[in-house]
N, C-alpha and C positions, 0 to 999 in steps of 0.2 A: 183617453181619449181627450180628456178634459184639458191637458195642457195644450192639445193641439191647437183645440177650439179657441182656447185664450189668444196662446202665440201669433194664430192666423187671421184671428179680428182684429190684434194690437199692430200685426205689418200692413196691413192695410189701414188702418189709421194714422201709419207713420210715414206709406206713401203718399196717402192722397193730402195731409198737411203737408211734408215738408215739398211733392211737385206742386199741389196746389198753392201753398204760396209764391213758388217761382212764377206760375203763371200767371197769376194778380200780378208782379213787379213785373215783368217781360212782357206782358200785353197791354198793363198800362202806361209803361213809360219807355223803357228800354226797345220796345219794335218798333214804333215810331221813330227813335234815333237811329235804328240799325237800316231799316228797309220803305225810301222813299215810294219805291215802285216795290208791286205784286207784296202789297203789305201783309194779307193775309196769308199767305204760300210762302212766303220767308218767316212770319210767326208759324204757323205749324211747324214746318224745316226746322228751326231750331227747337222749338218744343220736344221735337219727339229724340235730337240728338240729346238734349238736357237727358229725358228720361232713360236713352240708352248707359251714358254715360255715368248717371247716378249708380242705375241701375248693376251695372260691370262693377265700380268700387262695391256696392252694399256686396256683392255674391262673392266677391274676392275674400272680405273684410269678414264673412260669413255674420253679417250685424243682423239678419232677420232667423240667426238660431238664436232665438230669445230664452229659451229653458237652458241651453247648455253653453251660453258662453255668460265670461261676466259681466258687471256690469260696466265696468273701465273699456274690457275690449269693444263691447256694442256699440257704447255714445264714441271711442275712439275713431271705428270705423266709421259712425252714421256723420261727424266730423269733418271726415276725411272725405267722405263720398259729396257733400254738400260744399265742401270746399272747393272741390276739386272742380265740379261738374257747376256751379256758380260762378269760376273762376273761368274757365271756358268760353262760356257764353257771353261773358262779360269781354273779353279780349273779342269774341266775334265782332260787339257789338261797337267796338274802337275800332278795331280795323276796318269793316264795313261804312262808316261814318267819317274816318278818315281823322279822328279827332280823338280826345279821352273824355267819355262821356261821364257822365254825376256816378262816381263809386256809391253813395252816402245811401242811395234807394238799397241797392245791392248788399250790402252791409251789413243794413239792417234788417233784411230779409234774413238773410246767413244765420244773423244773429237769434233772430226767432223758430226758423226754423231747428237748431241744434239746441233751443231750450227746450223747441216740444218734445224733440227726439230724444233730449235726455229724461224730460217727463214720464213718456210713456216706457219707457226702458225701464228705468228705476221702478214705476208701477207697476209692472208686468212683476218684476221681477221680487215683489213685494207680497204682491199676490197669490205668487204660486208660494212661497215658502209659508207662506201662512194659512192657504186654505188647499193646495195641490196632496193630494194621499201619496208617499214614494212607491214606485215599484218594488215589490217585496222582489230580494233579489239571492241565489244562491252562487257562492263563490266554489268555481273547482279547482284547484289551482295543482301542477306540476311535483313530480316527484323531487326536482330540481329544486327548488321555492321551499323558503323557511317560511314556516308557519307564522312568525314575527313579519316575513315582507310581507306576504298575502295578507297578514291581518291592515297595515300599513298603507297596502297598496285601499282596502276597502274603507279605510278610514280617511283615506285622501278624497276619494270618491265623495264620499257622507257628507263632509267636510265642506267642499268646492257647490255640491248640490243635495242637498238633504231634500229637497223637491223631487227630487229622482230616484233617487236609490235608497235603502233598506238593506242590508245584508240580514237575513235570516240564518242563514248557515255558511261554514266557510270551513269548505272540507278537501284534504289530499284526496288524488284522484286514484288514489289505489281501495277505494271504499268498493263495498258488494254494490253490485248492479239493483237488488232491490233497497238497497239503505238511499241508492241516487232518487231512484224511482218515486220512495216515497215521499223524500227530500221535495221534490222535483213537484209533488201537487199543490206544494204550500206556498210557493214561487211564481211570482209573474215573468221571470229571466234568470237567464244563467249567464255567471262570465267564467268563460273558458280561461282561464291564464295558468300559458305555457305547457298547456296539457301535452306531454309526451306523444310522439310520435303515431304511435296505431292506435293508442286510445279517442283521441279528439274527433275522431271521424263516427266511432262508436258513439259516442258523447251525442254529438250532433243528431246524429241518426235517433237516438229518444227522444230527446227534444223537439225536431219534427215530429214525430211522432204523438209527441203529446201535446203538440200546437201548440210550442211554448218558443217563445224568442230567444236568441242567445247572441252574446260577445264572445271574440274570440282575440288573444293575440295569433299576428301572422308569422308564420317560419318563411324562412327562404325559399322556397319551392313556391309558395301562394305568391311572393314576389313577380317571382320570373314568368309565370302566368300572365298577368299584367302586362306581357310584355311579348303577348302570346299571339299570333293572327290566326282567323278561324278559317279552315280551310276542307273544302267540301267537294272533295276527290271519290270519295263511294258513300255509299249510305250509314255508312260509320261515323260517326263525329271527329275532326279530330285542329288538335292546335299546332300550329305549327311555331317552333322558337329559333329565331335568327341570332346568331351569334355576334351583332353588327348594331352598332350603337353611333357610329359618330359616318354618317355616307360622306360623300367626298363635296359633295356640293352643300349637303346640313353644314359640315364641317367649315368653309368656306365662309358661308353668311355669318355664321355664328362668329368665326374669328374678324370680321367686317363689324360685326356689331361689336366685339369686345371693342375692338382698335377706335370706334367711332364714340362711343361714351366713356371711354376712358381717357378720350381726348378731351372732351367734352368737359369731363370733372375735373380734371389737372387745370386747366385754365379757369373754371367758374371755383374751384376751392381753392386756389393759388396765395389767396389771403387766408385761409385757415392752416393751410399748410406751413406759411411765415411765421405766422402768431404765433404757432404750436412750439415750432422749434426755435423761435428765439424763446417763450417760456422753458423750455426743457432745459437748454443752457442756462439760462440766466439763474437757476434754481439750485443745481451743483455743480456745472461748469462742464457735466459730460455729454457723450456723445447725443446727439441728437435721434438719432436710427438706431433700433435695435435690429442684429439679425441669426435667425437662426433656420436649420435645416431643416427642410420639410419635405415628402414624398406627395410626388403627384402622377399624373399618366403614366401608366408604364411601369412605375414605381422609381422614377426620375427625382432626382434629391435634386433642388433648388434652394438658395435663401431666401427665404421671404423676410420683407421690408415690415417694419412696426417702429409708428414711434417710443421711443423707449418711456415706460412706463414705470419703474423700477430702478432702485438702487443700479449702481453701476457694476457694484460684485455681488449681482444677486442670486447669479447659480454657481458662486464658486466652488460650494462642496456639490456638487451637481445639479442637473436637472429635479426643478423642485413645482409641483404645479403651485397655481396660485389658490389663495383660502380666501376665507371670508374675512376683511378689517386683516389681511396678510401686514405687517409691519416695512417691508421692504419695497410696498407701494408708495411711491412720492407722490406728494400735495399735486402736481400737474397730473400725473400717471392716474390719480383716481378719478381727477374729471376727464380725463380722455379716455377714461375705461371704459367709467358710466355711459358715455354719451359718441363712444364707438369710432373716435377720433383717430385713436393709436392705429385703426386698422388699415387707414386712408391712403399711406404710402404704398400699400398692395396694388394699387393702380397701377406701379411701375412694373409690378411682375406680370399685374394684366399683358400692358404694353411691350415687356419680351415674351410674352405668350407661355408662362411660367403658367400662367391657371385665365380663368375664364371669372367672370362676374358670376355665374353658378354654376356648381358643381356642389361636388363632395369635400368637406374642407380639408385641406392640407393637414395632414398628424406630421407630428416630430416623427426622427427616426425611430427611436426608440420605445416609442408606443406603439407604433408601427411592428416592430420585431414584438412587441408584447403579446396586440392583438392578434397577430398571424397564429401564434400559440395557443391561443384560447379558441379561434373562431377563423377557423379555416376562410372562412367565405370574405373575412375582410379583403381578399386580394380583390371581390370583384368591384371596389371602389376605384380599382385602379384601369379603368379599360377608359376612361373619360376624364379630361382634364381637374382638375381641384377646383376650387372657385372660393370668390371670395364672400358668398353666402349660397345657403341649401336651405333643402325643407329641413335640416335637421335644426337648424339656424334660425329658420320662423315658427316653425311648431315645438320647437325642443327647449332644454335650457341647459347653462353650461354647466352646471350638472349629472344630466341626461346619461343615463349609462351608453357607451360603447356600440354594443348590441342594438341596445333600439335607435342611438345612431344611424348606425349600419342599415339597419331597418329601412329607416327614414330614405338615407339615401340613394337605396335600391327601388327604392318610389318614385325619384324623380330619375333613376337610370333608366328604367322602363316604360316611363310616362313621356320623357322629354320633348319638347317642343320648343320653339319662338314663345309662343302663347304661355306654354308656364316658367319659362324663362323670364316673359314681361311681370306675370303676376308674383313669382317669387321675388321678385325684385322693388316691387308694388306692397309686398308685406314686409320687405326686409324694416321699409320706414318706422314701422309698428314696435321693430325691436330694441329701436334706442331710445323709446320711452319704458321701457316694459325693465322691471329693475328686477324683475328675479328669475330673466334670461341670466344674470353674472351673479349670482349664488357662489360660493364656494363651489370648490374641488369636492365631491364626497367619494367614498368607498364605491366600487360599481360591483355588480351583480352578473357581470360576464360569466363566469364560470360556475355559478350556480345554474343560469339560467343553460348552460349548454349541456350541465348536466341533465336535466329537466328534459331536454328537447330527443334526449334516446329515447330509442324506441324501449318496451319495457313488454317481452313477452308474457314473462310471467304474470305480471298487473292486466295484460287484454287478456290473458286466456281467464280469471278470475272475474273478469265484468262479465264475460262472456256466458257463464257460468247459469 
């Protein structure tokens, strides 16, 4: 609980610092420029609006999860929250006063806010790293996962969060129940990693009986439960799952949203389109756009548009995923891939209703055929239009496995709403600055995971002995 006390204290200090500085500059200068009458009422309303905007962006970027977020993510999220909320109130002041109000006071305040937030975040991380004792962990992994892969996952968690995790045991799921209970006594928490279907419930039951917390990787059926509705028809609890994902009114509203936003972006980004097209043409004289067949809703095939980032004959020997430091990527291509500019022409696909702004990322036909063989559940993604961005894009990386991306996509499908779409669009802004999201393609683990989620009756009987 020590980490909770530390991070909670830091959260309140950051809030007080940022909101307090805003209150000082607003009531000290901007409020008088904004409200000639109702000075107090207007100031209070503006202050509350600032608090709401600031906290919404903080919560969206998870900036107050100080222990489980990196320094860069927390600081970047704070910077966005401060910049947007400060700018919103500055524009309010300009509109209300019918003139451009002096921005220097606001800029100076924003710099102080960001600097203070960075100091708090960095200080908390440093303190946690030096003084917090990590929880003692027990990883239990499924039969379909190799020991090396399980250990790599543990090492990743220990490397990223050394003050949170220390794995004492890494065991396969086919261990005896007595061995599991004996190791459990020495641990604070358990990580159930891709455990077979019948076994996970048994392990969860034991953890609950021993009053131990646990993490677990979700299966497809777990994600379906997120879209279920509670029904109180009798004295027996029921959940109803509807095979309905796009109500006509909801789809119509989303389509209007896509049309309005794509028209706005095409207009605002037209200089970027023009400059990028000229640079691509000047480098090697090849075509500006790259067209590729992708699958969207109901498996319909369409041609996705991108700015060409590779040499003209990049796939003359067949489709090959891009790897880190790929020689086929052009000089202009390196820049537009790093900044995601190469994806901008897909706004045209959105206008044509091939895609939406938010949804599962459309896959290449050959990838779809491969994934459908390995994961029959992959077809669930085709219940909605593909998207320019989605859950897998904001929380995953380029080399995240197809199975993990599928789980992210199903999380979105089962919880989709306009509010969630807006949050994902806001979070997508962060991915432009995260270089890890464009790491090279690595060999995926789908086949192993699929083996691991199969029910193992023999092992279940052993555990129940």
